[in-house]
Each structure stands twice: as structure tokens, then as C-alpha cells.
N, C-alpha and C positions, 0 to 999 in steps of 0.2 A: 234319711231312712236307715235303720239299722238292719244289717243282714246277719242273721244268727248262723254261726258256724255249725255245720252238721245238718242244717235244714235241707229239704229237697230243692236243688237249684231251679228245677222246672217251675216251681211255684212263683219264682221271682221274674221269669222271662215275660216280656210284654208281647203276648201272642197276637198276631195280626198286625203288628206295627209296620212291618215292611210294606204290606199292601196299602196301608193308609198313607205312608210316606210317598209312594210312587203314584198311586191312583187318585189321591185327593188333590195333590198339587196345591197351588196357592189359593184355591177357592175354599179349602177346608176351614172349619171354624172350631177351634179347640174348646170352646165353651158349649158347642152344640153337638153335632153328630160325631165329631172326632174326639177320642179320648185324650185328655191333657197329658196322660202318662206317655203318650207316643212322642211328645216333645223331647223326652230323654229316655228312649227305649232301652230296655235291658235285653241283651242278645247273647247268644253263644257263638264263640269263634270255633268253627268246625274245620277250618283249614287256614294255614298261613304259609306263604311261599315268597321267597325273595325273587325280585325281577332282575335280569341282567341289565346293567347300566353302562353308560358311556364312561370312559376313563376320567376319573376325577369328579364325576357327578355324584350327588348324594344317593344313598341307598334307597330303593323303593320296595314296598311290600304289598303283595296282593293277598287279601283276606276274604274268606267266605264267612258271612254271618248268617245265623239262623234264628228265627223267632218261633221255632217248633212247627209252625204252619208252613212257612216258606223259607227259602234261602236266597241270598243275592251276592253277586261278586262285588267286592269293595276294594278300594285303594286307600292306603294310609298316606296322608299328607306327610311330607318330610318332617314337619314340626311335631308330628305324633310318633316319630320313630323311636323316641326314648323308651316307650313301653316294650319295644322289642329288644333294644340294647340292654335294658336292665333286667331282662328275663321274665318280666311280669306277664306279658301276653304270650300265651301258649295255645296249642291246639286243645280245645275243650274248656278254655277259660270263659268265665261269665263277665261281660263288660256292660258298662252304661255309656251310651253315646252322648256326648255333651255338645258337640258342634259337628255338623255334617251337611252334605249336599247331595241330592239325587241328580244324576247327570246322565247324558247320553254320550258314550264313548265307543267309536268304531261300530256304531249301529246297535250297541248293546246298552241296556240299563246298568248303571254302576253307581255305587254309593261311595262318595269321596268323604273320608272321615278326617276332620280337622282336629278334633280333640275327643278323648275318651278316657274313661276310668276303668281299670281292671279291678273287679270285686274279688280280691284275693281270698277273702274269708269264705267264699263259696267254692273255692278249689277248682279242680279240673275234672270234667266228666266226659264219659263217652257221649257220642252224638245223641242228643235227646230227641225222641220222637222220630218221625219219618218226614222231614220237611220236603216240599216240592219246590221246583224252580218257580220263582215269582213270575206271574203273568200280569202284564200291564194292560189296562183297558185300552181298547182299540182307538177311542177318540183321543186319548192322551198321546198315543203313538203318532197320530197324524199331526198333532200340534204340540210338540214337547215343550214343557216349561220346567226349568230347574226349580226345585224347592229347597231353599236353604233353611235349615233348622238348627237351633242351638238351644241353650238353656232359657232363651226368651220365648220359645214356642215356635209356631209356624210363621216364617217371615213372608210378607206379602199378603197377609189376611186383609180383606176389605173392611172388616169391622174390628179395628184394633181395640176399641173400648170394651168389647165383650170378653176380653181375656180374663182368666181366673185370677183372683187376688194374689195367689202365691206366685204368679208369674210376673207381677209388676215390680218395678223398682230395681230391676237388674240392668247392668250396663249392656248396651247394645253393641253388636259387632259392627264391622265397617260396611254395612249395607243399609240403605234407607228401607224402612219397613212400613207396613200398614198404609195409613192414609198418606204419609209422606211419600212413599214410593208411588202410590197411585197418582197423586197430584203431579209428581214430576214426570210421570210417564215411563219410569224405569223400574218396574216391578220384577223384571226378568234379569236380575243382577247376579253374575257369577263371582265367586272368589278367584283371585289370581292363581291360587294353587290348582284350581280345576281346569285352567286353560291348557289346551293341547292342539296339535295340528289337525285333530280329527273332529273338531267342533267348528261349525260354520256360523251359527247365530248366537251371539252373546253380547253382554254389556258388562263392563267392570266399573266399579267406583273406587278410585284410588287417588292417593296424594302424590304429587310430584315432589320427591325429596331431593332431586338433583337435576340440573339442566346444563348441558355442555354449551360451550360457545359453538358457533357455526364453523365447521371445518371445510376447507376446499381442497381439491386436488386437481392436478393437471398432469396428464401423461399421454402416451401415444394413442390410447384408446379414447381420449376425449377429456372432458373436465366435468366437475360436478361439485356438489356440496351436501353436507349432512349435519344433523344434530341428533343428540340422544337425550332421553330423560329416564330417570329411575322412578318407577311407580310402586307404591306401597299400599296394601290394605291389611286387614286383620290376619289374613291367611298367609301372606308372603310378599315377595317383591319380584319385579320383572323389569327388564330393560326394553325400551322401545326406541326405534330410530326412524327418522324421516329423511328421505333423500330428495334433493332437487325441488320439484313442485311442492311436495309435502313439507319440505323444509321452509319454503317461502310462506306456505299457508298456515302452518301450525306453530312456528317458532315463537312468535309474539304472543300467542294464546296461552302458552304454558308459562307459569311462574313458579319458582321454588316455594313450596308450602301450600300451593293451591290444590284444591280437590276437583276432580274431573270425572265425568262419565265418558267412557270410550266404548264405542259400539262398532262391531264388525260391519263390513269386511275389513279385516286387518290380518296380515300374514303372521302365523305363528311358526317359527322354525327353531332348530336346535341352536342353543346359545353358543356364541363364540367366546369361550372362557378367557381368551387372551385379552379381550376388550371389556370385560365386565367382572366386577367383584361380587355380584349377587348370587345367592344360593338358589338358582333356578335352572332347570335343564333346558328351558325354552326362552326365547326372546321374541319381541313383536317388531314388525315393520309396518309403518303406516302406509296405507294404500290410498288411491284417488278418492274413494268413497267412504273412507273411515270417518266416523262422526265423533268429534270431540266437543263436549259441552262443559262449561263451568258449573259445578254443583253448588247450590245455595246452602244446603246443610252440610257442614264439614266436621262437626265436633265428634261424629261417630267413627272417624277414620284416624288411626294412630298417626302420630307426628313423624316418627322415624324409629327404626329398630336397630339397636346396637348389640354387639357381642364383644365387650371390651377385653383387651389384654393389658394387664398392668405393665408399667414401664419396667419394673424390677424383674418381670418374667420374660423380657425380650431375649435374654441369653438362652432360653430354652426353645425359642422359635427359630425354625429353619430360615435360611436366607431365601429371599424372593417370595415368602409367604405374604398373603394379603390379610390384614387384620383391621380391627377398630381399636382405637385407644382414646383415653381421656386424661387430661392433665391441667395443671395450672400453667399459664403462659408466663414463664420466668423472664425470658429475654426475647427481643425482636430485632433481628438483623436488618441491615440496609438492603435495598434491592441491588442485585448485581446481575451481570449478563455473561452467559457462556455461549460459545458458537459450536454448533453440531459439526463434528468432523465429516459426517456422511452427507449432510444437506447444505452445510455452510450457512445455515440460518441461525440468527441469534435467538436465545431464549432467556427470558427474565426469570430470576429465582430470588427467593428470600428464605433465610434460615431462621427457624424459631427454636427456642429451647423450652421443653416441657418438663415439669416435675410432678411427682405424685407422692402419696403417703407411703410408698415403699422406700422412700429416700433415695431414689434414683432419678437421674435426668437423662434426656435423650434429645438429640438434634433432629428436627423434622423440617424438610424442605418443601415449600410450596412453589408453584410455577405459574408463569403466564400472567393472565389478568388477575388471578387470585393473589399473586405476589404483589403486583403493582398497586392494587386497590386495597390491600390489607390495612385496616386502621384499628384493629382491636387493641385496647390498652393492656399493658402488662398486668398480671395478677387476675386476669379473667379466667374462667373455666372454659376450656375449648374441647369439644368432642369431635374426633375425626373418624369418618367412616371410609374405609377403602384406602389404607396406606400400605405401601410395600416395604418390607423389612430388608435392609441392606446390611452387609457385613463391613461396609466402609467405616473405618474408625472404631471398630468393635461391633457396635450396633447403631444404626441410624434409620430414619424413616423418610419416606417420600410420598406425598399425596398424589395418587393416581388421577388421571384426567377423568375417570369415572367415579372418583371419590367425592366426598362432600365434607363440609366443616360447619359445625354449629356452635355458636358462642353462648355461654351461660344457659345451657338447655335446662328445662324444668323437669329434671329427672332425679331420682334418689342419689345416683352415683355422683352427680354434680353437686348436690347439696352437701353430701358427706365430705366431698373433697374440699369444698369451700370452707366448711366448718373446721376441718383439720388445719387448713392453711392459716386461717385467722387465729386459731388457738396456739399453734406451735410451728407450722411449716414455714412461715415467713422467715424465721430465724434459724432454720435447720441448714445443715450442709448436706450436699447430695453427691452420691457416687455416680460414676459413668460406667459404660460397658467397654471402655477403651482397652481394658486388659485382655479382651477377647480377640486381639488382633492376629492370632496365629494363622488364620485362613485368609488374611487380607493381603492383596497385592499392593504394589506401590501406587501412590495416588495418580500418577500419570500413566501407569501401565494398564493393560486391558486383561480382564479375566478370560481364560481360555480353557475352562475345566473340561475334563473327560466326563461325559454324561451318556446315559442310556437314552433311547428315543422317548420312552415314557417320561423320564425326568425332564427332558427338553420341553415336552408338551405340558407337563404338570406345573413346571415353574414359569410357564407363560413367557418364555424367552422371545424377545422381539416386540412385545406389546407396548413398550415405552418409546419415547421419541429417540432415544439413543439406540445404537446397534449393539446387540448381544453376540458374544462369540462363544463357541463350544467346539469340542472334538468328540466324535463318536465313532465306534467301530460297528459297521453294518454290512450286510450282504445285499448285493444288487439282485433284485428279483424281477425287475422289468426295466427295459430301456425304451422310451417312447420313440418310435421310428418316424413319426410324422414331424415335419419341421425340425429335423435334427440339426440342420446347418443352414446358414444363410450366405448369399454371395456378398463378399466384402471387397472394399477398395484395396488396391495393391500398394498404395502409398504407405511408407513406413510410419507407424504410429496413428494411422487414421482408423482403419477397421470399420468404417461406416458401411452400411448396406448400400449396394449399388443397384441401379435399375437398368434392365435390358432395353436398349433402343435399337434403331436400324443398323447403326454402324459400330455397335459395341455395348459396353456397360458404363453407365454414367454415374459419377459420384457428385452429388450436389454440393457437398462440403468443400471438396477440393476443386470443384469446377473442372473436372477432367473426365475424359472418356478412355476406358481401357479395353483392349481386345478381348480379354476374358477376366473373370473375377477370381479371387481366392476364397474358397469356401472355408468358413469357420464354424465350429460347433456351438450350438446353444441347446444343450441337452437337458431333458427332464428324466430323472431316475426315480424309480420306486425302490426304496431300500428298507430292510427289516432287520431287527435284532430280536432277542428273546422277550423283549418287553412291548414291542409295537412296530408300527410302520409309518413312514413319512415320505414325502416327495422332496427331492433335492434338485436344484438347478445348477448346471455346470457350463463353464465357458470352454474355450478352445484348448487350453493347456491340459485341463483335467479330462476333456473328451478324448484327446490323443492317447492319454494313458489307458483309459478304460476300453477304447475301441481298438487300440493297437495299430492305428494308422491315422493319417491326416484326414480331415473332412474332404479335401480334394480327392484323395484316393477312394474314399467311401462313396462319394457321389458318382465318380467315374465307374466304379464297380456296380453301383445300382443301375446305371444307364445301360451297362453291357451285360450284366448277369444278375438279375434280381434275386434268384435263388441263393447265389453265393453271398449277396449282401445280407439276406435274411439270416444266413448262418453266422455272419459276423456279429449281428445283434444277439443271436442266441448264445454265442460263445462268451459274450460279455456278462451274461447273467450267472448267478450262483457263485459269485466270487466275493470274498470279504475284502473290505478296504477300510483304512482309517481316514475319515474325512474331517478336515478342519473347516468349520462353517461359520457363517454369520447369519443372524436372524434379525429381520427388519420388517416393520409394518408396511403393507402395500395396499393399494386400492385397485380393484379389478371389477369392472361391470357393476359399479355402484355397491360393491361389497368390499369390506375391509378383510384383509387376511395377512398372515405372517408368511413371508417368503424366506426360504432357507437356501442360501447361496453358498456353494462349495468354493472355498478359496484355494485349497490344495488337497491332494489325495495321495496316499501312499499304500503300497501293498503291506499286508500285515506282517510285521516282524515278530515271529512267534516267541522268540527269546525275550524280546522287550515286553510283549504282551503278557507272557507268563510272569515276569517280574512285577508288572503292574497289578495283576490279579493277586499275586502273593501278598503285595502290600495292602490291598483291599481286605483280604482275609485277616491280615494281622490287625487291622483296625477293629474287626469284629471279634477279636480274641479267639480265632479259629486255629486250632493246632493241627 
């Protein structure tokens, strides 16, 4: 349809479409009582507002759309943010919705927009008409059903064959529709982008693009196991994890490349970005009654979604960034083994060399079972999703445990790369990024960079099997007074916790009983700088510095004068320190987290700190 510039925009708006979308539900028939134009309604944007987000999370935008008769609150899916970034979507713009879903969020009706087109030729106008807030029919409120609509019309129609001819022959999104949905019993299918903690009843249809091995843990709180899968549909991706019983029940059911219906109950929580490379604010945790079923029809679900970075562009990518890349497999190294200094466990690794048509090569490391079972022949096209950029050797890559690898994918980038390699790349010479070694430490040394709290969290320090080290300057804002110290053995070098018995304090390790223990600090601090807040764990040496006394003295003071001990805790706050820390993955109550352990602390030397800040400003060419 052509939209003539200068014409009245109101004449193009699909009046009454919002009521149709929310009140007709999946029982509407676009060839009957429902206007086919409502499948791609033209609306006016009367308000657009950014939403506050989590650190590092994608931007989100709340939009109010009007069809002149009614208005409704809407949410842009992150994949549609480009219309805001490029300045096309503004207050007063006229838009055509191409893919969207009516949903229930926090008890309110909301339209989730997956794709839209801004009709720039119609310009921007003041609010047209006097639209009223949309009222939804009472019977639909008592039994809400999401209605997913795109350029194919109304999904979930009972009579698919009655659709208008102009709506046929278009590619379907990743949800079963019409008779297929009805026969499978899954007409109420949500897009992944629409999932949130505020929805209780939903089903998604998604492809498993990656499945981890089963991981186990053993610590003082018990033992357990878990696995995770990455799930993909047309609207986005999400990570799902199963613990213990759900791990046993579901692990063998999932296979990479398979398509599944997953039906609530299933917990939706904030995503732990240090364990996932997916662009989603949320993640799923399988529960006891979560239903997972293999889908018979799988062609309508995309295979995998990539956002490739060329090998030649790696020099512009910051260290520790997670990216996708694709290349020709030039060389395959032998399996070797390294031993973790922190856990003393051996890890298998294999180094691959990739090249692409930028005439650059890069070394990429794969780990564990992926390394030992790797049998892809050289000169294959290999696409990697979720690799971490390192500055070791200039620039190198490492496949994360949450990442995946696809050999000879049937995508345009792979076909172009294979054509280039067969035509000329096989005989080309390739450059490396080794010349970028200015920021690289010695191979055996450990990086201990000065970082802000936000940078520590954004760079996902501690998410890998190896321990990351950093230094930060932060102010103590709170010292946890509960469990601040523990009774320890008096034997030199033991420090194990002792248990009080009738005639003293018993150490099981030393097999000795002492008349009294020596208390040692195990402190938790909340610290903050100008970029954020984090929790640090401290042992006895650091605790003595911060509290200004030994744990023995503090515990004695607490027993004799509780008010005086509270003043000691208060006096320890609001003081800046320079903390040298290590970040390492930990498991606690079936949840993975990163633990930040302080190895040493020093009072701020303001002369040294001023010199450091001066050097930072010099890097930014600030005079």
C-alpha cells in the first residue's frame, strides 16, 4: 500500500483494531466478522518512554499506541529497538504493526510488539481524536488467552482455510497455528520475548540450540547437579536450568536441534549474566510440574540466531566481551590438559585456528568433552556462538560452557565464506592480532587490573572455570554483624572450626580438645563506588584491618557490652579501601553465583591514587 505524503494520517489508522485484538482472541475469523486489516493494524504512537533496566541489560521501551477509538500500553521487544535507536519512532509517528502479541502483565492488558514499520511519509502528528483506555470483555478477563498476530493474520484460528488469499503463502513464525495448533493442543503459545515473572500460565515452542553436560557440586551445604539448555524461537532466546530431580527427569529428553513445547509452572527469574551469553533479561528454572513435550512440527522454528563479528574486527572488541564468530577451520591442534590452580582439577583443551575473508586468523580454544570429541575436518566452515574474547597473544577466543558450535551451517554467511575460500582463500596468507600485545601480561602471570565495580560485573569476572583477579577502590557501606567470626582450632596452621563439648572445644581434624577457641573473622562486606555496589567476603587478616581489633577481642566485647560492639561495626563503615580480590564461581542452595573473595586490603594512599587517576585522564586525552 502506498501512503501519500501530505494526506490526512487519520484516514490510514485502523480504527477499532485494538478492541478486535484483545476481545476477539483466538476465536476470531479474519475472513468473517474480523477485518483482515486488523492483522497488520496501522496505529499512532502517542507516547514513548524508556524503562529503567538492570546493569548491562538491553534497553526496554514502553509505548502507548492509539487507534483513535482506544489506546493501550505496549512494550517493544528488544529486537524492535532499532526503530528507536535510528530515530524513526517518535511521539506522534504513524506505524504499521507486523508482529505482536496481546498479553497479561502485572494484571494489565499489554501489547508486546515484536516487529513494526514506521510510516515516515505520514510524518508526526498531534494526538488524533480522543481515544479512551481499552476495555476488555469480562469473559476474556476471566480466562485470558494470548493472541499472537503477525503478517500471517490471527494465529490460533480454528478455520485456517478460510483466510483471505492475500494472507496465504507467507512464512510462518515460530508458533504452530490454526489446525496444527489445535490438533497438538497448544494453541495458547507465547513468544519467548513475552515471558516475565508476572505470568503464571504459558506455553512456549522453542528449539534447543545448546545443552550443557550435567555438572555436579559438593560443598558444606550438600551436593547436587544441574544442566542448562538454550532455547530459541522467532522472538528471542532464553536459558533454562534443571536442578537435581528435574536434571534426572529432563536431561535425556532434550537434544540439541530438537523443538519442544514447554508449559508452566516454570520459574522465571532475573538472568545471571555471568553464566549466560543470551540477550534476555530473564531465565527459566524447571520445576517439578513443568511439562516438556517434543514437538512434531519443527520447520517453523528458526535453527539458531547469530550476530557475527569478523576475525579482522577483533582488535576493536574489548577484552572479555562475548561474541559470535564464523570462519574456515584452518588448523586443529591436539588435545592437551591443564590443571586448575584453584581446584587442582585437570581440564582438557584443544586449540583451533580460524581464518576468514578479512585475511586474519585467530586461535580459538574449546574445552572438556567438546575438545576430546572434536572430529571436524579442516577447511570446514564452523560457526561459534558465545565465545569470550581474550587479550592473550594479542587477541584469542575461548568457547564458553554456555556457547555452542555449528559445522557447515546452512546460512548465507557460511556459503559466502566457503565460496571465498575455494576461490582464493586456500592459498592466501593471514595476519594475526599478535601485534596488539601491549596490554598482555606474561603467560604465566595473572592479570590483576584496577577495575570499577560496574566493570567487574559487566565483564562477568569469575564466570569461567579459572579464577579472575582484580583490584578495586570502594567504600564500606555495611558490615554484616551476624556470623562475623567462628571458633577456630588453636593448633598452628589448622584454623578449622571447633565444636563446644562438655570439657572444652573439640577439633575433629587435629583430634584434640582445647580449653577455649581462637575466634577468626569470616566477614561479609557491602561496598560501593560511583558505579555500583557488590558484596565481598573477607578472612581474618583483612577483618583485623577493617575492624581494628582481633575477632577474639570483638567477641569478648560483644559478650560484655553489646552497645560498644555495635559502635565498632558502625565505625568500620564509610571508609574507603583498596581491595585486591579474586572472583570465582560458587554454588549455594542450588543456585550458581560468583563469589568475590578479598585477598588483601589497604587504606587509600591518596598520593598514589591521584597519580593513578592522572594516568587514566591522560589516556582519555584530558588536559
